[in-house]
C-alpha positions as CSV (number, residue, x, y, z in Angstrom):
1,M,-34.4,78.7,54.8
2,Q,-32.7,75.4,55.1
3,S,-34.2,72.7,57.3
4,C,-31.9,70.7,59.6
5,V,-32.3,67.0,59.6
6,S,-31.0,65.0,62.5
7,S,-29.0,62.0,61.5
8,S,-27.1,59.2,63.3
9,I,-23.3,59.4,62.9
10,I,-21.4,56.1,62.9
11,V,-17.7,56.3,63.5
12,T,-15.5,53.5,62.3
13,D,-12.2,52.6,63.9
14,P,-9.1,51.5,61.8
15,G,-10.1,47.8,62.2
16,G,-13.4,48.5,60.5
17,R,-15.5,48.2,63.7
18,T,-18.2,50.8,64.3
19,W,-18.2,52.6,67.6
20,Q,-22.0,52.1,67.6
21,G,-21.4,48.3,67.5
22,M,-18.6,48.5,70.1
23,L,-20.8,50.5,72.5
24,K,-23.6,47.9,72.1
25,N,-21.2,45.1,72.9
26,V,-20.0,47.0,76.0
27,S,-23.6,47.6,77.0
28,N,-24.4,43.8,76.6
29,R,-21.3,42.9,78.7
30,V,-22.3,45.3,81.5
31,G,-25.8,43.9,81.5
32,G,-24.4,40.4,81.7
33,Q,-22.2,41.3,84.6
34,K,-25.1,42.8,86.5
35,H,-27.2,39.6,85.8
36,S,-24.2,37.5,87.0
37,M,-23.9,39.5,90.2
38,A,-27.6,39.3,90.9
39,K,-27.4,35.5,90.5
40,R,-24.3,35.4,92.8
41,I,-26.2,37.4,95.5
42,E,-29.3,35.3,95.1
43,Q,-27.3,32.0,95.6
44,A,-25.4,33.5,98.6
45,L,-28.6,34.6,100.3
46,L,-30.3,31.2,99.6
47,E,-27.4,29.4,101.3
48,E,-27.5,31.7,104.3
49,I,-31.3,31.3,104.6
50,G,-31.0,27.5,104.1
51,T,-28.3,27.2,106.8
52,G,-30.2,29.4,109.3
53,A,-27.6,32.2,109.1
54,L,-30.5,34.5,108.1
55,K,-33.4,33.9,110.5
56,P,-37.1,33.8,109.7
57,G,-38.5,37.4,110.0
58,Q,-35.1,39.0,109.6
59,R,-35.0,42.1,107.5
60,L,-32.6,42.3,104.5
61,D,-31.1,45.8,104.0
62,E,-30.7,46.6,100.3
63,A,-28.0,49.3,100.9
64,G,-26.1,47.0,103.3
65,L,-26.1,44.1,100.8
66,A,-24.9,46.4,98.0
67,R,-21.9,47.4,100.3
68,R,-21.2,43.8,101.3
69,F,-21.1,42.6,97.7
70,G,-19.4,45.6,96.4
71,T,-22.0,46.5,93.8
72,S,-24.8,48.9,93.1
73,R,-28.4,48.4,94.3
74,T,-29.6,47.2,90.9
75,P,-28.4,43.6,91.1
76,V,-29.3,43.5,94.8
77,R,-32.8,44.6,93.9
78,E,-33.0,41.9,91.2
79,A,-31.8,39.2,93.5
80,L,-34.3,40.2,96.2
81,S,-37.1,40.3,93.7
82,R,-36.3,36.8,92.5
83,L,-36.3,35.4,96.1
84,T,-39.6,37.2,96.8
85,A,-41.1,35.5,93.7
86,Q,-39.9,32.2,95.0
87,G,-41.6,32.8,98.4
88,V,-38.2,32.7,100.2
89,L,-38.6,36.4,101.1
90,V,-41.7,38.4,101.7
91,Q,-42.4,42.1,101.1
92,G,-43.0,43.9,104.4
93,E,-45.9,46.2,105.1
94,R,-43.3,48.9,105.3
95,R,-40.2,49.3,103.1
96,G,-37.9,46.3,102.9
97,V,-38.0,42.6,102.5
98,F,-37.9,39.9,105.1
99,V,-37.0,36.2,105.4
100,A,-40.3,34.4,105.2
101,E,-41.7,33.1,108.5
102,Y,-44.6,30.8,109.0
103,S,-46.9,29.8,111.8
104,R,-46.9,26.1,113.0
105,E,-50.0,25.5,111.0
106,Q,-48.6,27.0,107.8
107,L,-45.3,25.1,108.3
108,S,-47.3,21.8,108.7
109,Q,-49.2,22.5,105.5
110,I,-45.9,23.2,103.6
111,F,-44.4,20.0,105.0
112,E,-47.5,18.0,104.0
113,A,-47.0,19.1,100.4
114,M,-43.2,18.6,100.6
115,H,-43.8,15.1,102.1
116,E,-45.7,14.0,99.0
117,I,-43.2,15.5,96.6
118,E,-40.2,14.0,98.3
119,T,-41.9,10.6,98.4
120,A,-42.7,10.8,94.7
121,C,-39.0,11.7,94.0
122,A,-37.8,8.6,95.8
123,R,-40.3,6.4,94.0
124,I,-39.4,7.7,90.5
125,A,-35.6,7.9,91.2
126,S,-35.6,4.2,92.2
127,Q,-37.1,3.3,88.8
128,R,-34.7,5.5,86.8
129,L,-31.3,5.1,88.5
130,T,-28.2,5.5,86.4
131,L,-24.6,5.0,87.2
132,L,-24.2,8.8,87.3
133,S,-27.2,9.4,89.6
134,R,-26.0,6.6,91.9
135,S,-22.6,8.2,92.1
136,E,-24.0,11.7,92.8
137,I,-26.2,10.4,95.7
138,E,-23.2,8.4,97.1
139,A,-20.9,11.4,96.8
140,A,-23.4,13.7,98.6
141,Q,-23.8,11.1,101.4
142,A,-20.1,10.9,101.8
143,A,-20.0,14.6,102.2
144,C,-22.8,14.4,104.8
145,E,-20.9,11.8,106.8
146,A,-17.6,13.8,106.7
147,A,-19.3,17.0,107.8
148,A,-21.2,15.2,110.6
149,E,-18.1,13.5,112.0
150,S,-16.3,16.8,112.1
151,G,-19.3,18.5,113.7
152,D,-19.3,21.2,110.9
153,R,-22.9,22.3,111.0
154,P,-22.8,24.8,108.0
155,Q,-21.0,22.2,105.8
156,Y,-23.5,19.5,106.9
157,L,-26.5,21.7,106.0
158,R,-25.0,22.3,102.5
159,A,-24.2,18.6,102.1
160,N,-27.7,17.6,103.2
161,E,-29.2,19.9,100.6
162,S,-27.0,18.4,97.9
163,F,-28.0,14.9,99.0
164,H,-31.7,15.6,98.5
165,M,-31.0,17.5,95.3
166,A,-29.2,14.5,93.9
167,I,-32.3,12.4,94.6
168,Y,-34.4,15.0,92.8
169,R,-32.1,14.9,89.7
170,A,-32.2,11.1,89.7
171,T,-35.9,11.4,88.7
172,G,-34.8,12.7,85.3
173,N,-37.6,15.2,85.5
174,P,-36.6,18.9,85.8
175,Y,-40.1,20.0,86.6
176,I,-40.3,17.7,89.7
177,T,-36.8,18.8,90.6
178,E,-37.8,22.5,90.6
179,I,-41.0,21.9,92.6
180,A,-39.1,19.8,95.2
181,S,-36.3,22.4,95.4
182,E,-38.8,25.2,96.0
183,F,-40.1,23.5,99.1
184,R,-36.6,23.0,100.4
185,R,-35.8,26.7,99.9
186,R,-39.0,27.7,101.8
187,T,-38.3,25.3,104.7
188,G,-34.5,25.7,105.0
189,P,-34.3,28.0,107.9
190,F,-36.8,26.0,109.9
191,R,-35.2,22.7,109.2
192,A,-31.8,24.1,110.1
193,K,-32.9,24.7,113.7
194,K,-33.1,20.9,114.4
195,F,-29.3,20.6,114.0
196,E,-27.8,21.9,117.2
197,T,-25.2,19.3,118.1
198,R,-22.7,17.0,116.5
199,D,-24.9,14.1,117.5
200,D,-27.8,15.6,115.6
201,L,-25.7,15.7,112.5
202,I,-24.5,12.1,112.9
203,A,-28.0,10.9,113.5
204,S,-29.2,12.6,110.4
205,A,-26.4,11.3,108.2
206,R,-27.1,7.8,109.5
207,S,-30.8,8.1,108.6
208,H,-29.7,8.6,105.0
209,A,-28.0,5.2,104.8
210,E,-31.2,3.2,105.0
211,L,-32.9,5.6,102.6
212,I,-30.2,5.1,100.1
213,N,-30.3,1.3,100.3
214,D,-34.1,1.4,99.7
215,I,-33.8,3.7,96.7
216,F,-31.0,1.7,95.3
217,S,-33.1,-1.5,95.7
218,E,-35.0,-0.2,92.6
219,D,-38.2,-1.2,94.4
220,S,-40.5,1.8,94.1
221,A,-42.8,0.9,96.9
222,T,-39.9,0.3,99.3
223,A,-38.3,3.6,98.3
224,S,-41.6,5.5,98.8
225,R,-42.1,4.0,102.3
226,S,-38.6,4.8,103.3
227,M,-38.7,8.5,102.1
228,R,-42.2,8.9,103.8
229,S,-40.7,7.7,107.1
230,H,-37.7,9.9,106.7
231,M,-39.7,13.0,106.0
232,T,-42.2,12.3,108.8
233,A,-39.3,12.1,111.3
234,S,-37.8,15.3,109.8
235,F,-41.1,17.2,110.1
236,L,-41.6,16.2,113.8
237,E,-38.0,17.2,114.6
238,T,-38.5,20.6,112.8
239,L,-41.8,21.3,114.7
240,R,-40.0,20.6,118.0
241,A,-37.2,22.9,117.1
242,N,-39.5,25.7,116.1
């Protein structure tokens, strides 16, 4: 009796490529597309949470997000998992994930930590300014001023995030940048509530002007004091709005 031995069959096309290799390439491309879609969904949700379009405590529907982005549930699930790991979303007791919401005490504790990180960023940035970092901060501030003057709240919120991100990057330290960014992600929907009118936007943009001058002075003590004052005012306004 003959025994049958299973073997792998590799088919080669006229160009000399194996179908096995081609299938592997297709699989890699599909995986990359899913990863890219997950990142796109993650960024879109982060922006909506940061601008207050998605409210604290709001449930995110996996099936609905898949329909909205025209994709399967897999990249949606991946994006939600990432945001949950970042603390931006929380897993509910029942099925589903929700935009994180905090008590006033928790919010004050988060702001206390954020306060120190932002102050450190301003201090370090003032000592390490380059022409590029200066131009990025100035460009972000110009975008803030333009959005404020036009009363475009969503655009202002995006520009305001870019402004602070430019200061973080000016530290030249990606680890500090990531920590500071995490606090902004967590507090985004709460800070967004303080911007209700065009006057609120204009006042916020104007508060940046003094902060920029103090950071550009390259005096680390002055930059620290200025950011501390800026963040204290922001925290008090956020508490009143929430």
